[in-house]
C-alpha positions in Angstrom: 208.3 65.0 6.6 207.4 64.3 3.0 207.9 66.6 0.0 204.7 68.4 -1.1 203.9 68.8 -4.8 200.9 69.4 -7.1 198.7 66.2 -7.0 199.7 65.3 -3.5 197.3 64.8 -0.7 197.0 67.0 2.4 194.7 67.4 5.4 193.3 71.0 5.7 190.2 73.1 6.4 187.6 73.1 3.7 185.7 76.4 3.3 182.6 74.7 2.0 182.5 71.7 4.4 183.7 73.8 7.3 185.7 70.9 8.5 189.2 69.4 8.3 189.1 67.0 5.3 191.4 65.4 2.8 192.4 67.6 -0.1 194.4 67.2 -3.3 196.9 70.0 -4.0 195.9 71.7 -7.3 198.4 74.6 -7.6 201.6 75.6 -5.9 203.8 78.7 -6.3 207.3 77.6 -5.4 207.0 75.6 -2.1 203.8 77.4 -1.1 200.4 75.6 -1.6 197.9 78.0 -3.3 194.9 75.9 -4.3 193.4 72.7 -3.1 190.5 70.4 -4.1 188.3 68.9 -1.3 187.9 65.1 -1.6 184.6 65.2 0.4 182.7 67.9 -1.5 184.8 68.5 -4.7 185.2 72.3 -4.2 188.4 74.0 -5.3 189.5 76.8 -3.0 192.5 78.6 -1.6 194.6 76.7 0.8 194.1 77.5 4.4 196.3 76.1 7.1 194.7 74.3 10.0 194.4 76.7 12.9 195.3 75.2 16.2 192.9 76.2 19.0 194.6 78.5 21.6 194.7 77.3 25.2 193.2 79.6 27.7 196.7 80.2 29.2 197.9 81.5 25.8 195.1 84.0 25.4 195.7 87.4 27.1 193.0 89.2 28.9 195.1 92.4 28.9 194.2 94.9 26.2 197.3 96.3 24.5 197.6 100.0 23.7 197.4 100.4 20.0 199.3 102.9 17.9 197.6 106.3 18.0 195.8 105.5 21.3 196.7 106.8 24.7 196.7 104.5 27.7 193.5 106.1 29.0 191.7 105.5 25.7 192.8 101.8 25.8 191.7 101.3 29.3 188.4 103.0 28.5 187.8 100.7 25.5 188.6 97.7 27.6 186.2 98.8 30.3 183.5 99.5 27.8 183.9 96.0 26.3 183.7 94.5 29.7 180.7 96.6 30.5 178.9 95.4 27.4 179.5 91.8 28.3 178.3 92.4 31.9 175.2 94.3 30.6 174.4 91.4 28.2 174.7 88.9 31.1 172.4 91.0 33.3 169.9 91.3 30.4 169.9 87.5 30.0 169.4 87.0 33.7 166.5 89.5 33.8 164.9 87.9 30.8 165.2 84.4 32.4 163.7 85.8 35.7 160.8 87.4 33.8 160.1 84.1 31.9 160.1 82.2 35.2 157.7 84.7 36.8 155.3 84.4 33.8 155.5 80.6 34.0 154.7 80.7 37.7 151.8 83.1 37.2 150.4 81.0 34.4 150.6 77.8 36.3 148.9 79.3 39.4 146.0 80.6 37.2 145.5 77.4 35.3 145.7 75.3 38.5 143.3 77.5 40.5 140.7 77.9 37.8 141.2 74.7 35.9 140.8 74.0 32.2 137.2 72.7 32.4 135.7 76.2 31.9 138.1 77.1 29.0 136.4 78.6 25.9 137.9 78.1 22.5 139.4 81.4 21.2 137.4 83.2 18.5 138.2 86.8 17.6 134.5 87.5 16.9 133.5 86.7 20.6 133.6 88.9 23.6 135.7 88.1 26.7 136.0 89.6 30.2 138.9 89.7 32.6 139.4 86.3 34.2 138.0 84.2 31.3 140.1 81.1 30.4 140.8 80.9 26.7 142.0 77.9 24.6 144.0 79.2 21.7 145.1 76.9 18.9 148.7 78.1 18.9 149.4 79.4 22.4 147.3 76.9 24.4 145.4 77.8 27.6 145.5 81.3 28.9 143.7 83.8 31.1 142.3 87.1 30.0 144.3 89.7 32.0 142.6 92.9 30.6 140.5 94.2 27.7 141.8 97.1 25.7 139.4 99.2 23.7 138.2 99.0 21.0 138.8 95.3 20.1 141.8 93.8 21.9 142.6 91.9 25.0 145.7 90.9 26.9 146.0 87.1 27.6 148.5 85.4 29.9 149.8 82.3 28.1 152.6 79.9 29.1 154.9 81.7 26.6 154.0 85.2 28.0 151.4 87.9 27.6 149.9 88.2 24.1 147.5 90.8 22.7 144.6 89.2 20.8 141.7 90.6 18.9 138.2 90.2 20.3 134.7 91.8 20.2 133.8 94.1 23.1 
């Protein structure tokens, strides 16, 4: 292993590039590197050692009891963390199922009614339930319901949107 000194070259993580790049050692305190200059972007920053990614076998899924905690509190915290992850997973699955249901409903409407009778969307026109609307941003959609005084719910490929209209 070579001796490190100011002006020497080293590979380390750059805080600006967010990557492992070549650096020049700018300052040292004793044998410890303090500042480096990135050769890729030119930034001068603190030296940060390259962190080796941990293998899955090295990471522990057991939550340790911290100082000032009881075992019950630690278990409770671990369970609440696991519950949060599970709730997020369930929410993502529900959102995906709802998106699929909207897509299926939209496809069935567009296939059954066709796009030939679609009217271009204009907020100054009146629409009734069942009309096919061609919106410049959302595309083709079917009017699901009209809401007084001047709104309607339209089923588009991306979901149900509330649009202005004249009743």
